MDTraj code that builds the backbone (N, CA, C; nanometers):
import mdtraj as md
import numpy as np

residues = "UNK UNK UNK UNK UNK UNK UNK UNK UNK UNK UNK UNK UNK UNK UNK UNK UNK UNK UNK UNK UNK UNK UNK UNK UNK UNK UNK UNK UNK UNK UNK UNK UNK UNK UNK UNK UNK UNK UNK UNK UNK UNK UNK UNK UNK UNK UNK UNK UNK UNK UNK UNK UNK UNK UNK UNK UNK UNK UNK UNK UNK UNK UNK UNK UNK UNK UNK UNK UNK UNK UNK UNK UNK UNK UNK UNK UNK UNK UNK UNK UNK UNK UNK UNK UNK UNK UNK UNK UNK UNK UNK UNK UNK UNK UNK UNK UNK UNK UNK UNK UNK UNK UNK UNK UNK UNK UNK UNK".split()
xyz = np.array([
    [-1.8417, -2.8105, 4.7304],
    [-1.8905, -2.7785, 4.8423],
    [-1.7930, -2.7546, 4.9408],
    [-1.6432, -2.7888, 4.8927],
    [-1.5395, -2.7545, 4.9827],
    [-1.4915, -2.6257, 4.9645],
    [-1.5234, -2.5832, 4.8361],
    [-1.4855, -2.4726, 4.8284],
    [-1.5468, -2.3477, 4.8677],
    [-1.6857, -2.3908, 4.9134],
    [-1.7678, -2.2832, 4.9687],
    [-1.7354, -2.2857, 5.1226],
    [-1.7056, -2.4072, 5.1899],
    [-1.6727, -2.4097, 5.3348],
    [-1.5199, -2.3353, 5.3373],
    [-1.4324, -2.3474, 5.2309],
    [-1.3022, -2.2808, 5.2542],
    [-1.3404, -2.1271, 5.2610],
    [-1.4335, -2.0898, 5.1797],
    [-1.4641, -1.9312, 5.1546],
    [-1.5102, -1.8925, 5.2868],
    [-1.6220, -1.9600, 5.3548],
    [-1.6997, -1.9276, 5.4599],
    [-1.5991, -1.9196, 5.5956],
    [-1.5038, -2.0298, 5.5763],
    [-1.3982, -2.0383, 5.6961],
    [-1.3067, -1.9104, 5.6823],
    [-1.2763, -1.8831, 5.5728],
    [-1.1689, -1.7797, 5.5466],
    [-1.2461, -1.6373, 5.6020],
    [-1.3735, -1.6111, 5.5606],
    [-1.4241, -1.4810, 5.6093],
    [-1.4565, -1.4788, 5.7347],
    [-1.4772, -1.5860, 5.8324],
    [-1.5149, -1.6141, 5.9583],
    [-1.3701, -1.5460, 6.0285],
    [-1.2562, -1.6136, 5.9821],
    [-1.1116, -1.5928, 6.0338],
    [-1.0680, -1.4755, 6.0033],
    [-1.1256, -1.4198, 5.8938],
    [-1.0752, -1.2698, 5.8657],
    [-1.1525, -1.1679, 5.9663],
    [-1.2856, -1.1929, 5.9509],
    [-1.3737, -1.1019, 6.0094],
    [-1.3484, -1.1160, 6.1826],
    [-1.3165, -1.2043, 6.2380],
    [-1.2746, -1.2310, 6.3676],
    [-1.1640, -1.1551, 6.4066],
    [-1.0447, -1.1645, 6.3050],
    [-0.9444, -1.0883, 6.3262],
    [-0.9376, -0.9359, 6.3202],
    [-1.0566, -0.8876, 6.2322],
    [-1.0840, -0.7567, 6.2191],
    [-1.1499, -0.7376, 6.3168],
    [-1.2519, -0.7869, 6.3886],
    [-1.2988, -0.7574, 6.5161],
    [-1.2031, -0.7452, 6.6259],
    [-1.1187, -0.8171, 6.6403],
    [-1.0302, -0.8000, 6.7527],
    [-0.9433, -0.6669, 6.7159],
    [-0.9141, -0.6543, 6.6064],
    [-0.8226, -0.5325, 6.5770],
    [-0.8863, -0.3817, 6.6241],
    [-1.0199, -0.4191, 6.5614],
    [-1.1170, -0.2763, 6.6013],
    [-1.1018, -0.2584, 6.7556],
    [-1.1249, -0.3469, 6.8196],
    [-1.1330, -0.3740, 6.9652],
    [-1.0209, -0.3313, 7.0449],
    [-0.8931, -0.3705, 6.9754],
    [-0.7689, -0.3109, 7.0200],
    [-0.7302, -0.1590, 6.9960],
    [-0.8026, -0.1396, 6.9011],
    [-0.8069, 0.0334, 6.8639],
    [-0.8858, 0.0981, 6.9582],
    [-0.9898, 0.0455, 6.9983],
    [-1.1018, 0.1098, 7.0939],
    [-1.0266, 0.1050, 7.2464],
    [-0.9518, 0.0016, 7.2405],
    [-0.8954, -0.0217, 7.3778],
    [-0.8092, 0.0886, 7.3908],
    [-0.7368, 0.1361, 7.2944],
    [-0.6259, 0.2466, 7.3015],
    [-0.6943, 0.3912, 7.2967],
    [-0.8172, 0.3969, 7.2333],
    [-0.8738, 0.5298, 7.2167],
    [-0.9658, 0.5843, 7.2990],
    [-1.0495, 0.4566, 7.3673],
    [-1.1754, 0.4939, 7.4831],
    [-1.1038, 0.5853, 7.5867],
    [-1.1644, 0.6549, 7.6539],
    [-1.1165, 0.7755, 7.7581],
    [-1.1017, 0.7125, 7.8878],
    [-1.1694, 0.6083, 7.9193],
    [-1.1763, 0.5796, 8.0764],
    [-1.1541, 0.4249, 8.0798],
    [-1.1219, 0.3735, 8.1980],
    [-1.1144, 0.2508, 8.2400],
    [-1.2162, 0.1542, 8.2053],
    [-1.3645, 0.2031, 8.2364],
    [-1.4820, 0.1053, 8.2092],
    [-1.5263, 0.0975, 8.0491],
    [-1.4926, 0.1922, 7.9852],
    [-1.5038, 0.2022, 7.8325],
    [-1.4247, 0.1028, 7.7707],
    [-1.2935, 0.1140, 7.8128],
    [-1.1832, 0.0311, 7.7691],
    [-1.2187, -0.0941, 7.8113],
    [-1.2782, -0.1381, 7.8895],
    [-1.2803, -0.2734, 7.9450],
    [-1.4050, -0.3503, 7.8470],
    [-1.4849, -0.2610, 7.8505],
    [-1.6187, -0.2701, 7.7492],
    [-1.5489, -0.3326, 7.6121],
    [-1.4818, -0.2509, 7.5493],
    [-1.4108, -0.2461, 7.4060],
    [-1.3545, -0.4153, 7.4262],
    [-1.2633, -0.4229, 7.5182],
    [-1.1842, -0.5369, 7.5437],
    [-1.2832, -0.6455, 7.5290],
    [-1.3815, -0.6698, 7.6573],
    [-1.4600, -0.7831, 7.6887],
    [-1.5230, -0.8221, 7.5444],
    [-1.5998, -0.7247, 7.5064],
    [-1.6675, -0.7402, 7.3751],
    [-1.6012, -0.8074, 7.2681],
    [-1.4872, -0.7654, 7.2395],
    [-1.4002, -0.7837, 7.1039],
    [-1.3255, -0.9681, 7.1833],
    [-1.2976, -0.9597, 7.2869],
    [-1.2409, -1.0794, 7.3419],
    [-1.3442, -1.2056, 7.3544],
    [-1.4591, -1.2003, 7.3565],
    [-1.5737, -1.2665, 7.3449],
    [-1.6078, -1.3070, 7.1996],
    [-1.6301, -1.2004, 7.1039],
    [-1.6688, -1.2186, 6.9754],
    [-1.5519, -1.2677, 6.8725],
    [-1.4294, -1.2166, 6.9174],
    [-1.3305, -1.2487, 6.8200],
    [-1.2957, -1.3849, 6.8015],
    [-1.2730, -1.4676, 6.9225],
    [-1.2474, -1.5939, 6.9415],
    [-1.3556, -1.6787, 6.8787],
    [-1.4690, -1.6259, 6.8957],
    [-1.5901, -1.7159, 6.8535],
    [-1.5891, -1.7208, 6.6994],
    [-1.5696, -1.6237, 6.6199],
    [-1.5533, -1.6097, 6.4773],
    [-1.4137, -1.7065, 6.4326],
    [-1.3214, -1.6505, 6.4900],
    [-1.2038, -1.7355, 6.4411],
    [-1.2084, -1.8896, 6.4694],
    [-1.2310, -1.9435, 6.5928],
    [-1.2477, -2.0523, 6.6067],
    [-1.3730, -2.1252, 6.5348],
    [-1.4817, -2.0535, 6.4911],
    [-1.5698, -2.1060, 6.4173],
    [-1.5320, -2.1480, 6.2740],
    [-1.4405, -2.0444, 6.2206],
    [-1.4011, -2.0628, 6.0895],
    [-1.2840, -2.1659, 6.0931],
    [-1.2333, -2.1810, 6.1957],
    [-1.1219, -2.2987, 6.2247],
    [-1.1859, -2.4426, 6.2318],
    [-1.2867, -2.4333, 6.2968],
    [-1.3797, -2.5753, 6.3119],
    [-1.4139, -2.5928, 6.1588],
    [-1.4913, -2.4862, 6.0789],
    [-1.5136, -2.5373, 5.9696],
    [-1.4051, -2.5939, 5.8603],
    [-1.2998, -2.5448, 5.8854],
    [-1.1848, -2.5855, 5.7960],
    [-1.1431, -2.7082, 5.8376],
    [-1.1538, -2.7589, 5.9858],
    [-1.1189, -2.8799, 6.0262],
    [-1.2025, -3.0052, 5.9941],
    [-1.3275, -2.9673, 5.9787],
    [-1.4114, -3.0877, 5.9603],
    [-1.4552, -3.1555, 6.0846],
    [-1.5202, -3.2566, 6.0630],
    [-1.5604, -3.3532, 6.1870],
    [-1.4320, -3.4191, 6.2196],
    [-1.3612, -3.3798, 6.3445],
    [-1.2324, -3.4447, 6.3762],
    [-1.2385, -3.4352, 6.5325],
    [-1.1164, -3.4877, 6.5832],
    [-1.0808, -3.4512, 6.7085],
    [-1.0561, -3.3118, 6.7013],
    [-0.9890, -3.2501, 6.6433],
    [-0.9458, -3.1042, 6.6407],
    [-1.0701, -3.0100, 6.6546],
    [-1.1668, -3.0547, 6.6024],
    [-1.3015, -2.9588, 6.5967],
    [-1.3354, -2.9709, 6.7371],
    [-1.3461, -3.1111, 6.7888],
    [-1.3964, -3.1082, 6.9358],
    [-1.3101, -3.0352, 7.0519],
    [-1.1774, -3.0347, 7.0178],
    [-1.0914, -2.9498, 7.0979],
    [-1.1211, -2.8117, 7.0834],
    [-1.1400, -2.7477, 6.9450],
    [-1.1665, -2.6303, 6.9412],
    [-1.3082, -2.5950, 6.9919],
    [-1.4082, -2.6733, 6.9930],
    [-1.5300, -2.6412, 7.0742],
    [-1.5106, -2.6230, 7.2129],
    [-1.4228, -2.7075, 7.2619],
    [-1.3984, -2.7092, 7.4149],
    [-1.3381, -2.5375, 7.4442],
    [-1.2127, -2.5312, 7.3715],
    [-1.1771, -2.4056, 7.3915],
    [-1.2727, -2.2855, 7.3573],
    [-1.3866, -2.2962, 7.2864],
    [-1.4611, -2.1734, 7.2597],
    [-1.5566, -2.1791, 7.3744],
    [-1.5897, -2.2947, 7.4391],
    [-1.6959, -2.2993, 7.5382],
    [-1.6101, -2.2163, 7.6622],
    [-1.4695, -2.2528, 7.6903],
    [-1.3889, -2.2034, 7.7776],
    [-1.3911, -2.0450, 7.7679],
    [-1.3771, -2.0080, 7.6701],
    [-1.3824, -1.8554, 7.6247],
    [-1.4962, -1.7967, 7.6688],
    [-1.6039, -1.8536, 7.6373],
    [-1.7375, -1.7930, 7.6486],
    [-1.7703, -1.7900, 7.7823],
    [-1.7098, -1.8792, 7.8690],
    [-1.7607, -1.8746, 8.0075],
    [-1.6620, -1.8005, 8.0996],
    [-1.5181, -1.7779, 8.0604],
    [-1.4331, -1.7042, 8.1173],
    [-1.4216, -1.5386, 8.0950],
    [-1.4261, -1.5214, 7.9681],
    [-1.4144, -1.3807, 7.9633],
    [-1.5194, -1.2941, 8.0162],
    [-1.6677, -1.3174, 8.0215],
    [-1.7370, -1.2030, 8.0870],
    [-1.6968, -1.2487, 8.2452],
    [-1.6682, -1.3299, 8.2877],
    [-1.6413, -1.3646, 8.4526],
    [-1.5357, -1.2773, 8.4726],
    [-1.4224, -1.3063, 8.3752],
    [-1.3099, -1.2172, 8.4230],
    [-1.3395, -1.0482, 8.3949],
    [-1.4255, -1.0266, 8.2973],
    [-1.4243, -0.8846, 8.2966],
    [-1.5211, -0.8298, 8.4122],
    [-1.6152, -0.8942, 8.4541],
    [-1.7152, -0.8488, 8.5604],
    [-1.6207, -0.8700, 8.6746],
    [-1.5137, -0.9274, 8.7108],
    [-1.4265, -0.9204, 8.8412],
    [-1.3351, -0.8101, 8.8161],
    [-1.2793, -0.7848, 8.6966],
    [-1.1882, -0.6714, 8.6918],
    [-1.2898, -0.5416, 8.7167],
    [-1.4034, -0.5327, 8.6459],
    [-1.4717, -0.4111, 8.6777],
    [-1.5116, -0.4001, 8.8285],
    [-1.5522, -0.4970, 8.8801],
    [-1.5719, -0.4898, 9.0190],
    [-1.4780, -0.4693, 9.1260],
    [-1.3666, -0.5067, 9.0956],
    [-1.2291, -0.4834, 9.1585],
    [-1.1974, -0.3251, 9.1475],
    [-1.2318, -0.2824, 9.0173],
    [-1.1965, -0.1417, 8.9830],
    [-1.3015, -0.0619, 9.0596],
    [-1.4262, -0.0739, 9.0626],
    [-1.5412, 0.0022, 9.1339],
    [-1.4973, -0.0070, 9.2742],
    [-1.4723, -0.1332, 9.3112],
    [-1.4191, -0.1423, 9.4831],
    [-1.3039, -0.0349, 9.5277],
    [-1.1918, -0.0409, 9.4317],
    [-1.0807, 0.0419, 9.4558],
    [-1.1035, 0.1798, 9.4379],
    [-1.2262, 0.2255, 9.3844],
    [-1.2445, 0.3660, 9.3654],
    [-1.2075, 0.4238, 9.2307],
    [-1.2209, 0.3520, 9.1282],
    [-1.1494, 0.4015, 9.0034],
    [-1.2999, 0.4650, 8.9351],
    [-1.2788, 0.6241, 8.9583],
    [-1.3938, 0.6807, 8.8933],
    [-1.4092, 0.6892, 8.7509],
    [-1.5238, 0.6989, 8.7142],
    [-1.5485, 0.7113, 8.5656],
    [-1.5542, 0.8712, 8.5315],
    [-1.4853, 0.8947, 8.4259],
    [-1.4673, 1.0344, 8.3788],
    [-1.6035, 1.0775, 8.3235],
    [-1.6231, 1.2055, 8.3394],
    [-1.7465, 1.2300, 8.2837],
    [-1.7374, 1.2620, 8.1275],
    [-1.8560, 1.3183, 8.0470],
    [-1.8349, 1.3362, 7.9128],
    [-1.7237, 1.4231, 7.8656],
    [-1.6646, 1.4074, 7.7345],
    [-1.5868, 1.5023, 7.6672],
    [-1.4317, 1.4129, 7.6635],
    [-1.3681, 1.4961, 7.5984],
    [-1.2174, 1.4472, 7.5582],
    [-1.1387, 1.4838, 7.6629],
    [-1.0072, 1.3728, 7.6713],
    [-0.9237, 1.4343, 7.7955],
    [-0.8503, 1.5579, 7.7661],
    [-0.8616, 1.6281, 7.6184],
    [-0.7929, 1.7422, 7.6008],
    [-0.8822, 1.8437, 7.6629],
    [-1.0132, 1.8368, 7.6602],
    [-1.1128, 1.9283, 7.7041],
    [-1.0706, 1.9412, 7.8515],
    [-1.0583, 1.8172, 7.9290],
    [-1.0510, 1.8195, 8.0727],
    [-0.9303, 1.8854, 8.1151],
    [-0.8147, 1.8769, 8.0415],
    [-0.6940, 1.9586, 8.0862],
    [-0.6940, 2.0965, 8.0907],
    [-0.7885, 2.1661, 7.9985],
    [-0.7814, 2.2964, 7.9870],
    [-0.8478, 2.3484, 8.0755],
])
top = md.Topology()
chain = top.add_chain()
for i, resn in enumerate(residues, 1):
    res = top.add_residue(resn, chain, resSeq=i)
    for name in ("N", "CA", "C"):
        top.add_atom(name, md.element.get_by_symbol(name[0]), res)
traj = md.Trajectory(xyz[None], top)
């Protein structure tokens, strides 16, 4: 049973890390502010969920699990709120969304 928990925990931590990595790549590759914010917010919410879930499985029932759960709840409340506040501030500041097409097409 402990081997199964260890494998599941490892899979969760690795998949969370890959999820954050793909989001970071999307953050660099997407063309405008709002799509970059979307990539960052989705991965910032889902990545820690997977990573902390794996760590909770590895920790078992302990004080560390309770602390990790509190951190997870904090992440799940603050990430969408911060993303909304940032998007709202960008909209109010006049950050215009680019139309479809790549940046190279727009320069020519």
